[in-house]
C-alpha positions in Angstrom: 24.6 33.0 -27.9 25.2 29.4 -26.8 26.6 26.7 -28.9 24.7 23.5 -28.9 26.0 21.0 -26.2 28.1 23.6 -24.6 26.7 22.9 -20.9 26.4 25.0 -18.0 28.8 27.6 -16.5 30.3 27.2 -13.1 28.4 30.5 -12.0 25.2 29.0 -13.3 25.5 25.7 -11.3 26.6 27.8 -8.1 23.6 29.9 -8.3 21.3 27.0 -8.7 23.0 25.0 -5.7 22.6 28.3 -3.5 19.0 28.4 -4.2 18.4 24.8 -3.3 20.2 25.3 -0.1 18.2 28.3 0.7 14.9 26.3 0.1 16.3 23.5 2.1 17.2 25.7 4.9 13.8 27.2 5.0 11.7 24.1 4.5 13.7 21.7 6.7 12.7 23.1 10.1 9.1 23.5 8.9 9.0 19.7 8.2 10.4 18.8 11.5 7.8 20.6 13.3 5.0 19.1 11.3 6.0 15.7 12.2 6.3 16.5 16.0 2.7 17.9 15.7 1.5 14.6 13.9 3.2 12.8 16.7 1.5 14.7 19.5 -1.9 14.2 17.7 -1.5 10.6 17.1 -0.3 10.0 20.7 -3.1 12.1 22.2 -5.7 10.3 20.0 -4.2 6.9 21.2 -4.4 7.8 24.8 -8.1 9.0 24.3 -9.1 5.7 22.7 -7.6 3.9 25.6 -9.4 6.0 28.1 -12.7 5.4 26.2 -11.8 1.6 26.2 -11.4 1.6 29.9 -14.8 3.4 30.3 -16.4 1.1 28.1 -15.1 -2.0 30.0 -16.2 -0.5 33.3 -19.8 0.1 32.2 -20.3 -3.0 30.1 -18.8 -5.4 32.7 -20.1 -3.7 35.7 -16.7 -3.5 37.3 -13.9 -0.8 37.8 -11.5 -0.6 34.9 -8.2 1.4 34.8 -5.8 3.1 32.1 -2.3 2.9 33.6 0.2 5.2 32.2 3.9 4.8 32.7 5.0 8.4 32.1 8.8 7.7 32.1 8.2 4.3 30.2 6.1 6.1 27.7 3.5 3.2 27.6 0.0 2.5 28.8 -2.5 -0.3 29.5 -5.9 -0.8 29.9 -7.8 -3.1 32.2 -8.8 -6.5 30.2 -6.4 -5.8 27.5 -3.1 -7.7 27.8 -1.4 -5.3 25.3 0.8 -2.8 26.5 0.6 0.5 24.1 3.9 2.2 23.5 3.9 5.9 23.0 6.3 8.0 21.0 9.6 8.4 22.9 10.5 12.0 21.6 7.3 13.3 23.4 6.9 14.6 27.0 3.9 13.0 28.9 2.3 14.5 32.2 -0.4 12.9 34.3 -2.6 14.7 36.7 -4.8 12.3 38.5 -6.0 11.6 42.0 -3.2 11.2 44.6 -4.6 7.6 45.4 -4.0 6.5 41.7 -0.4 7.3 41.7 1.3 3.7 42.2 4.9 4.3 42.0 7.3 7.2 40.8 5.9 8.4 37.4 3.1 5.6 37.0 -0.3 6.5 37.6 -3.8 5.6 36.6 -7.2 7.0 35.8 -10.0 4.7 37.2 -13.5 4.2 35.8 -16.4 3.0 37.8 -19.4 0.9 36.5 -21.7 4.0 36.6 -19.4 5.7 33.9 -17.8 8.1 36.4 -14.1 8.2 37.1 -11.4 9.6 39.2 -10.8 12.3 36.6 -7.6 13.6 35.5 -5.7 15.2 32.6 -3.0 13.8 30.2 -0.8 16.3 28.6 1.5 15.4 25.6 4.0 18.1 24.6 7.2 18.7 22.7 8.7 22.2 23.4 5.8 24.6 22.9 3.5 22.3 21.2 1.0 20.4 23.3 -2.3 18.8 23.5 -4.2 17.7 26.4 -6.7 14.9 27.2 -9.3 15.8 30.0 -11.3 13.3 31.8 -14.3 14.4 33.6 -14.9 12.9 36.8 -18.5 13.0 36.9 -19.3 11.6 33.5 -15.9 9.7 32.8 -15.9 11.2 29.2 -12.5 11.8 27.8 -12.0 14.7 25.2 -9.0 16.4 23.6 -8.3 20.0 24.2 
């Protein structure tokens, strides 16, 4: 029986610390994977919004509009928008587009026309085995996440 105010034994404290270390060892990697998944989803949505903006500019202004993606610089821009949108640096980006739209090295574009069509393409955002893709249909110019 314990006396009031006697405290904890060294064995009790060691067991509690061991349990906390075990929980951290199991939960730590799970939390890390979750944040990568969130970053991939956020980047994919940001790119999709940019593609839709470029298509909207092309249709409403009756002109060609382009989303230009700098794969190495991890950033993109859209016609009629002076802002350069930064993407998360820890992710890997891959652009598949028409050969005529590759401007230099790892900089390429997806072009939209006044009728809503486009050159088409696919942007893949990944980290390890986790990935999401944004497809742009060449006929309709619609961008959707796979």
